[in-house]
C-alpha positions, -999 to 999 in steps of 0.1 A, spaced: 421 -411 -191 443 -387 -211 453 -352 -201 425 -335 -221 398 -355 -204 413 -348 -170 414 -311 -179 377 -312 -189 367 -330 -157 387 -306 -136 371 -276 -154 336 -290 -148 343 -296 -112 356 -261 -108 325 -247 -125 303 -267 -103 321 -255 -72 318 -219 -84 281 -224 -91 275 -238 -57 295 -210 -41 276 -184 -61 242 -199 -51 253 -200 -14 264 -164 -16 231 -153 -32 211 -172 -6 232 -158 22 228 -122 9 191 -126 5 188 -140 40 208 -112 55 187 -86 36 155 -104 48 167 -102 84 175 -65 79 142 -57 63 121 -77 89 141 -65 119 118 -35 126 88 -58 127 107 -82 151 118 -53 173 81 -41 175 71 -76 186 98 -76 213 88 -42 225 52 -52 227 61 -79 251 81 -57 275 70 -36 305 78 0 305 103 -6 333 122 -31 311 121 -10 279 156 6 284 176 -17 306 170 -50 286 174 -60 250 165 -96 242 165 -111 278 134 -100 297 102 -113 312 75 -114 285 41 -101 294 8 -95 276 -2 -65 297 4 -42 267 -20 -62 245 -46 -62 273 -43 -25 278 -47 -17 241 -71 -44 228 -93 -48 259 -88 -16 278 -95 9 250 -117 12 219 -88 6 196 -108 -20 176 -135 6 170 -109 28 155 -96 -1 135 -129 -8 118 -136 29 113 -102 32 95 -111 1 75 -144 16 64 -128 50 54 -97 35 36 -117 7 19 -145 31 9 -119 55 -5 -103 28 -26 -137 15 -39 -147 51 -50 -113 56 -66 -117 24 -86 -152 32 -97 -143 67 -108 -106 64 -116 -106 34 -140 -130 51 -165 -110 83 -162 -78 64 -169 -94 48 -199 -105 82 -212 -70 97 -208 -55 67 -226 -78 64 -255 -93 98 -263 -75 128 -277 -89 162 -266 -75 196 -259 -50 199 -231 -53 162 -222 -17 160 -209 -22 192 -189 -52 177 -172 -34 144 -165 -5 163 -150 -29 184 -129 -44 152 -115 -9 138 -107 0 171 -90 -27 165 -64 -6 135 -51 25 156 -46 8 186 -30 13 187 8 -20 179 26 -14 209 50 -17 232 19 -54 224 14 -66 212 48 -78 246 62 -100 255 32 -114 219 31 -121 221 69 -141 253 64 -160 238 35 -168 206 54 -180 226 84 -205 246 62 -219 217 42 -220 192 71 -193 168 61 -171 173 91 -166 141 112 -184 119 87 -174 88 68 -184 103 34 -163 134 41 -131 115 48 -138 91 19 -143 121 -4 -111 140 7 -90 108 5 -95 109 -32 -67 135 -32 -44 107 -20 -57 77 -39 -72 89 -72 -40 103 -89 -21 71 -82 -47 47 -96 -54 69 -127 -17 72 -137 -9 35 -131 -40 22 -149 -36 47 -177 -3 31 -186 -19 -3 -187 -47 9 -211 -21 25 -233 -2 -8 -236 -34 -26 -249 -37 -24 -286 -67 -5 -300 -72 -33 -326 -84 -56 -298 -113 -33 -291 -120 -28 -328 -120 -65 -334 -145 -70 -306 -167 -43 -319 -167 -60 -354 -179 -92 -336 -209 -74 -322 -197 -67 -286 -210 -36 -269 -186 -11 -253 -195 -21 -218 -189 -58 -227 -155 -49 -242 -146 -28 -212 -155 -53 -184 -150 -86 -202 -118 -79 -221 -100 -47 -209 -105 -50 -172 -90 -86 -170 -60 -73 -190 -53 -45 -166 -59 -66 -135 -22 -67 -123 -19 -29 -125 -53 -24 -110 -46 -47 -80 -11 -31 -74 -24 5 -76 -54 -3 -55 -32 -18 -28 -9 11 -28 -39 35 -26 -52 15 3 -19 18 21 -17 55 16 -53 60 28 -48 37 57 -17 56 69 -31 90 64 -27 113 94 -33 150 85 -68 146 70 -84 126 98 -66 147 124 -83 179 112 -115 166 95 -127 141 122 -138 146 157 -154 124 183 -176 102 161 -148 90 138 -112 85 148 -88 65 126 -60 44 140 -34 70 132 -52 94 155 -61 69 182 -25 58 185 -16 93 199 -33 85 232 -4 62 241 20 92 240 14 110 273 27 144 282 54 130 306 62 97 290 57 74 261 42 39 266 64 22 240 50 -12 246 14 0 239 26 20 209 42 -12 196 10 -32 200 -10 -5 182 15 -4 154 14 -42 150 -24 -41 147 -22 -12 123 2 -29 99 -15 -63 99 -41 -56 72 -14 -43 49 8 -73 54 -21 -97 49 -32 -80 17 3 -80 3 7 -117 10 -26 -126 -6 -21 -106 -38 17 -109 -40 17 -124 -75 -4 -96 -90 15 -70 -69 49 -80 -83 37 -82 -118 18 -49 -116 47 -30 -102 73 -45 -125 52 -41 -157 69 -21 -183 102 -20 -165 121 -40 -192 106 -28 -224 126 -20 -254 
């Protein structure tokens, strides 16, 4: 083997070692970041297994107990609040999709006077603080009989969910060429067939991503259910306050309530992870 061959072999070995070192470094970095990101969830699980007397004087070495789970899941009506929250958040998202997707299509396809002003006005609802409109809405709901009702909360949640869905889905409709619709019309398809059979499947990633984010915002809402619900309907964000007493905080029970509260969001993200990643990253590398 001459010197040139030895040099090539040495160079290949060095490149292989660098590649392995780079792969190891990336995997190590991702592992450390995953541990950092998941640590709050792990810490909540640890706290949920501790007694209040062990909450401050122990860290990882303690006597595990299920008393907090029994107190929250069996000793209270927390599951009732869970299902009520599911009805309100799920109903809000369904209504948003039914009304928001056609609105997004109209903003993407049709030109009319002050279209962009209307679109910006819709988006501004998302950024407006809820406390700014809660008192007028409370007065209106009291007069028309929507206070402490499912429909009342589902309706007012549109201020949270509708702007997000409209703006995300509008971008997807704008990315679809108009020639696709025109070609389908020449083939004899009706508008409803074009919309549901052609356009909706094309915007599916964005629709799934925006619907999930809308569900999370509605699920975690606090101000609207705090003021607009009473004894009949109480969401999980309101029910969780009962574990904060005037003289102490039952951290173990708060941890159990938090774990139950985040479980639907985690499960939903895991099931639609493919569509979620594609929907959120769409359009990020154009040009």
